[in-house]
Every structure is written in C-alpha cells, then in structure tokens.
N, C-alpha and C positions, 0 to 999 in steps of 0.2 A: 239406234238409241232405244227404240221400243223393245227390241229383242233383249238388249242388255238389262233394261229395267224389269222386264217380265222374268228373265232368268234369275236376276238377283232377288226378286220377290219370292220365287220358289225356294231359293236357297235360304232366305230368312225364315220362311214358314217351316221348312224341314228342320233347321237348327232349333227353332223354338219348340217344335213338336218333340224333338229329342230331349231338350231341356225339361219340358213338362213331364215326359216319361220318367226321367230321373227323379223328379219330385215324388213320385208315387212308388218307386222301386228301391229307393236308397236304403230303406230300413228292412229290406228283405234279408233275413238272416241276422247274425250278430257279429259279422266280420267288420271290425272297425277300420281296417286298412282298405277294404272295399268301399266303405262309406266315404273315406277320405278321398279316394280316387274319383268317386262320383261327384263330390263337392268341387274338386279341381276341374273336372270336365264341365260342370255347370258354369264355372267362372270363365272357362274358355268359350263356352257358348255365348255368354254375355258379351265378351270381347268381339267375337265374330259377328254377331248380329249388329252390334253398334258399328263395327268397321264397315260392313257391307252397306248398311243404311246410310252412313255418312258419305261413302263413296258415291252412291247413287245421287244423293242430294247435291253433292259437289258437281257431278257431271251434268246435273240439270241446270244449275245457275252459275257455276264457276265462281262461287262466292268463297273466298279464302277463309272467311270467318268460320265456315263450317269445319274446315280442317283444324283450325286453331281450337275450336270448341271440342272437337273429338280428342285431340291430344291432351288438352287440359282435363277432360272428363276421365280419360284412361289413367292419368297420373293420380287424380283424386280417388278413383275407384281402387287402384292397387294399394295406395297408401291407407285408405280407409279400411279395406278388408284386413290388412295386417294390424292396424291400430285397434280395431274393434276386437280382434282376437287376443290382443294384449290386455285391454281394459275389461273385456267381458270373457274372462277365462271360464271355459266350459259352456259357452253360449250355443244356441241352436244355429248351426251353420246353414241349414236349409232355409230358415227364416231370413238369415242375413243375405243369402244369395237371392232369394225371392225379392227382398226389398230393393236390392241393386238392379235386378232385372226390370222391375216395374218402373223404377226411376229412369233407367236408360231408355225404355220405350217411350215414356212421357217426354223426355227431352228431345229425342230425334223427331218425334211427331210434332212437337212445338216448333222445331227448326223448320219442318216442312210447312207449317201453317204461317208462322211469323217468327223470324229469327230473333227479333227483339224480345218476344216472350221467352224464348229458350235461354237467352243470355240472363235475363232476370231470374228465371226459374233455377238456372244453374248456380247463380250466386246465393240464392236462398237455400238451396240444397246443401251447398258447401258450409254455410253458416250453421245450418241445422245439424249436419254431421259433426261439426266441431263441438257444438253445445252438447249433443247427445253422448259424446264420449264420456262425459262426466256423470251421466245419470246413474250408472251402477254404483259409483262412489257415493253419490247423494243418498241412494236407497240404503246402502250399507251403513253410512254414518248417521243418518237421521232415523232413530229407532222409535220415534213417537208418531209416525205417520198414521197409525191405526187409532190414535187417541184424539184426532181432530175432526171427528165426524160432522158435527153440526157447524163447525167453523168452515168446512169446505162448502157446505150448502149456503151459508150466509154470504161468504165471499163470492161464490158463483152467481148468486142472485144479484148482488151489487154490481158485479161486472156486466151482467146482462142488462140491468136497468140503466147503467150509465149510458148505454147506447141511445136511450131516449133523448139524452141531452145533446149528443154530438153526432148522431147517426145521419147518414145520407143514403138515399134510396139508390140501389144498384140492382139491376136485373129483376126489378119488381119487389125486392125485399129491402126493408129499412133496418138492416142489421150490420151495416158497414160503418166503420169509423175511418175517415180519410184525413190524414195529416200531411200537408205539403205534397199531395199527389200520391202518397202511399196509403193504400187501403188494406184494412185487416178486419177480420171477423172475431170478436171476443168469444162468440159461441163455439168456435172450433177448439179453443183452449179450455173453456169452461166445461166442455163435455168430459174432459179427463178428470177435472175436479169433481164432477158429478158422479163418476164411477167411484172415486175415492170416498165420497160422501156415503153412497148407498152401501158400499162394502164395509166401511168403518161402523156405521150406525146399525146395520142389520146383523152383523156377525157378533155383536156384543149381546144383544137381546133381539128376539124375534116374536115377542108377544104382540097381541092385537094393539095395545096402546102405542108401542114403539112403531109398529107398522103404519098405524094411522098418522102419527106425527111425521114419519118419513115421507108418507104419501103426500101430505100437504106441501112439504118443501119441494118434492119432485114435481107436483102439479104447478107450483109457482114458476119453476124453470120452464115447463112446457107452455104455460099460459103466456109468459113474456115473449117466447119465441113465436107463438101464434099471432100475438098482437103486432110483432115486427114483420109478419108475413113470411117468416122462415119456416115453412111447413115441413120441409125435409128434415131440418134440425129438430123440430118438435117431435117428429115421428121417431127419430133416432133415440132421443132422450127417453121417450115414452116406452118404446119397445125394450130398450136396455133395462130400464127400471123393472118392468114386469117380469122379464126373464130372470134377472138376478134375484128379485124378490121370491119368485117361485123356487129357484134353485136353493136359496138359503133356508126357506121355511119348509120346503117340500109340500106345500099346500097348493094344489092345482086350482082350487077355488079362487085364489087371488088372480091367477092368470085368466080364468073365465070371466070374472067380474071386471077385470081391467080391459079385456078385449071388448066386452059388451059396452062398457062405458066409453071406450075409445071410438067404437063404431057409431054410437049415438052422437058423440062430439063431432065426428067427421060429417055426419048428416047435417047437424046444426051449422057447422062452418060452411058447408056447401050452400045452405039456404041464405046465410047472412053475407058472405063475402063474394064479390063479383070476380075477384082474381081466382078464387077456387072454382067457381062455375066455369070460367074460361078454360082452366086446365082440364077439368073433367070433360067439357065439350070437345076439347082438342084430342083427348084420349078416346072418346067414343067415336068421333068421326072428324079427323083433322081436315079432310078434303072439303067438307061443307063450309068450314070457316078458315080456309087457308089464308085469306087476306086479313083476318082479324083474330089471330091467336093460334091457328093450326099450322102455321108455316114451318116452325121448328120441327115438329113431329113429322110432318109430311116430307120435308127435305131429308130428315134423318132416315126415314123408311126408304126413300128413293136411293140414298147412298148405300145403305146396307144391301138392298136388292141388286144394285149395280155391281157391287163388289163380288158377289157370288162367293164361291168357296176359297178362291186363291187371290182375289183382289185384282184391281186394275194395274197395280204397280205403284210403288212409292213415287209420289209426285204427279201421278196421272189422274187423280180424282179431282173433285170440285168441292173441297171442304169449305171454301169461302161462301158457298151457297147456304150453308147452315148457320143460322144466328147463334152466337156465343159458342161456336164449335170448339174453341180452345179449352173451355172448362166443362160446362154441363154436357156437351154432346160430342166429346172427343172420341168416344167409343164408336160412333157412327163413321167418323173420318177414318179410324183404324180399320173398320170393317170394309169400307169402300176401297181402300188402297192396298191393304194387306190380306183382306179376305176373311171369310167366316171361320176357316180353320185356325187362323192366327187369333181371331177374337175369342174362339172357344178355349184356346190354350191360355189366354189371359185369365178367363174365368176359372180355369182349372188351377192356375197358379194362386189366384185369390183363395180358392177353396183349400189348397194345400196349406196356405198361411193359417187359415182359420182352424184347420184340423190340428196344426201344431200348437196354436194358441190354446185350444181346448185340452190338448194333451199336456201342455205345460201346466195348465190350471189343475188338472187331475193330479199331477205329480207333487204339487206344492202342498205342504202340510199345514202351514199357518192359514187359518180361515180368511183373514183380511186380504192377504196376497192371492189366495186361491180365487176369491170372488172378484178381486180387482182384475186379474188376468182374464177371467171369464167375461166380465163386463166390457172390457176393452175389446175383446174378441168379438162380442156381439155387436158393438158399435161399428167395428171395421166391416164385418161381413154384411150387416144390414145396410150400411152406406153403399156397398157394392151393389146390393140388390136394388136399392132405390135408383142408383145412377144408371145401371144397365136396364132396369125395368122401364124407366121413363123414356130412354132413348129408343127402345124396341117396341113401345106402345103396349107393353105388358101391364103397366100400371100408369096412372096419370103422372106427368112430369112433376118433380118436386124441386128441381133446381139444385140437385146434389152433385158434387164433383166425384170423379173416379179416383179413389185413393192412390197417391204417388204418381199418377199419370196426368191428370188434368192440370191445367195452369191455375195457379192460385197459391200465394205464399202462405196464407193462414192454413189452408188445407194440407199442403205438403209438410209444413213444419209440425203441425199437430199430429200428423200420421207418423212422422219420423219419431216424435216423442213417444207416441203410443207403442211403436215397435220396440223402442229402447227401454221403456218401462217394463214391458213383458220380458224382454231379454235380461234386464237387470234383476228382476224378481227370480227368474229361473236360475241365474248365476248365484244369487244369494242363497237360494234353497239348496243348490248343489254344494256350495261351500259349507253350509250348516250340516248337511248329511255327511260330508266327508269328516267334519269335526266330530260328529257323533260316533262315527265308525272308529275313529282313532281313540276316542275316549273309552268305547267299549272294549277295544283291543288292548 
C-alpha cells in the first residue's frame, strides 16, 4: 500500500506539473486549434488527477462514498464545462479550467481530512455553479450597474454592520452569522459590492473631493471589519481600494499616503488588541508560545517540512494535528501529503488566473468594467498571498482561506461569483467588439 500511495503521489505531481506548464504555454503563437487542444488536455489532466486521488483515498478506507462523490463530481464537471461555454460564449477557457482544477483539489483534500466537509462543499459548489450560469445574462441585461456607486457602498456598510446584531464569534473573529447551524460571512460577498463601489465612483470623477468622499466610505468598510476582528478581510479591502484608486487616478502619492497610513494603523492595532499581539508573536517565534497561540503555525511548518518536495503520499500525513486545517491551513496539509512541487504548482495556477484577470482588464474598453475586473483580480491574488503567507510564516496569520480550495461556503461561493463576473464582463466586451466590427463593415 505504501508503494501504491507513493507511486500515485508521483503521478499526481507529474500530471499537475504538466497542467501548470500548459497554463503558461497555451498562448504561444496564434494557432487557435493548438490552443483548443491544450485546453482539452488540461481537462484530461483535471480528470486524471481527481481519478487517481479518489482511487488512493478509496484504497485507504474503502469508503464507498468516495467513489460516489467522484462519479457525481465528474458528471457535474463535464456538464458545467459545456454549459459555461454555451452561456459564456467567447469566455476565457484557461480561467475556466483553472477554476475547476482548484475546486477539484479542494474537494479531494477535504475528503482526505473529513468526508463530511467534502460533501457539504460539493453541494455548495453545485449550487454556486448553477447560480453563476446566469451572471453573464445579468451583466448584459442590467445596463445601470455603473450608476449605483454610492448605493453599493451604503448597502455594503449596512450588511457589514448587521453582523453586530446577529454575529457569533468563530475562529477568533466575530463576523459570522449562524442560522440553524449554517454559518456565513457577509464580508465575503460585500467585498464584491466594494469593488463595484470604487469602480463606479472613481471612474466618473477622480478629483480630490470625490477621492476624499470615496476614501471615507472605504475606511468605514475597513473599520467595521477591524472591530469584528476580521483582519484578513480588512487588509483585502484596504489594499484593493489603494491599488484601484492609484490605477484610476494615476497618482502614486495616493498609494504612498495609503501605505503610510495603513502601516501606522497596523502599529496602533498591535498596541491595542491582544489578538493582534498573539498573531504577531506567533509569527515572530511560534516555538516560544506553542501552547498559547503558536501551535497552528508551528504544526504548519512541521507539516510543510515533513512533506519535502514530493510529499508523504495522499492519506499518509497528519493534517489533524493542525488546528482549523480544513480552512485557514489547508495549504500546509497539501504540502505535507503531495509535496512542495505540487504546492508550487498551485501557486503558479493562481498566478496564471491573476495574469488572465489583468489581461482581461486591459482589453476591456469601458472604464467601469475595466477597473471592476482589476479590483476583483487584486482581491483574489492578495487573498492567496495572505493565505499562503500566514501558513508559511512569511507574514502573520490573518485567518484567510485559500480561494476555491479551503473549506467554507461563503468563501467558495464568493470566489465562484468573482470568477463568473470577470468572465461575464469579458464576454460582454467581446460581443460589443464584434458588434462594432460588423457596424464598421
């Protein structure tokens, strides 16, 4: 069994490395038939990795639910790929493939950790995929999205503030609303409204008065999240606003001023809040406080080091030793069982998504959609940075999930919506370009 598990681990790593290689070579040249062949090969890679991983997991426990989940996932995968290409005509197939690859990795890792988590995550993903099918239709039909700037901000602040009335503390942050055992984070969905707000407000006017007013509303979002102890969320909102503001205005002084103010606020937060002090101390030296705050980071580092380059094999690690491994620290479990090469490929796939998001943003002509795509891309990649940085002790842990991989309904749903909005905007822009070409012709 050890030999089989190790051999399958090497197969998974090799296939994923091949998939990642395709991500960065698919656009070499302008041969569309070649690109289509590569997209098809990527989908084969997704199937093979999932098949091998599920085979190993089944051999470990002989739990027939794993086989059922695999069959259902493949059915959903193939139907969704075809349905998305029907509803999103002219979509980015690389972004689509990357989305499904990351989802598949997340689900089989959750099956490894706790099959109950995987079943719930699969159900949420299915619901999200069905909902997201209609996003391009919504974007195309609703033509006044760019005229609701301040409304987005007010509605977002209200949703965040409602948490004060109904929130329960979970994992140290009081930003969860729990209804009949179902927990969700409003901040995960408000961050999309937040991008709509800054794109709509700043692309109309970018004078100092407008920037000052927008900054006050943005600061209100961040302050509420800080009070709720959602430090990761606050950082994502803050950095997104700064970068989009700088991109819209072209004024680097806004970025310098924002970073200076943010650094000062971070020092003040460290002085005032004990939970911030605990996380900083755990980042500086987790071993000295392993019994009082450093356990997560210490166990994460042990897991990553134990995995080496090619991992111990799926099912052969000890992910249960890491607190909250299914959400905040799933990257450590992946590194332990599938190895550093596999983990690096995950990062490269995330980077591939971000490059495509920026590329889509550059191609779009309408300013509102251009900076909406940019803002969503910044949110996505910065969340990856925070998630991986906290797990590897590169930065203090902020309690941020790994997009599309970590367990969490709010996180996976909001990320699916994020991907779909960018794809919908890209499709809308392509259809308008085609109409313009026909009119000129």
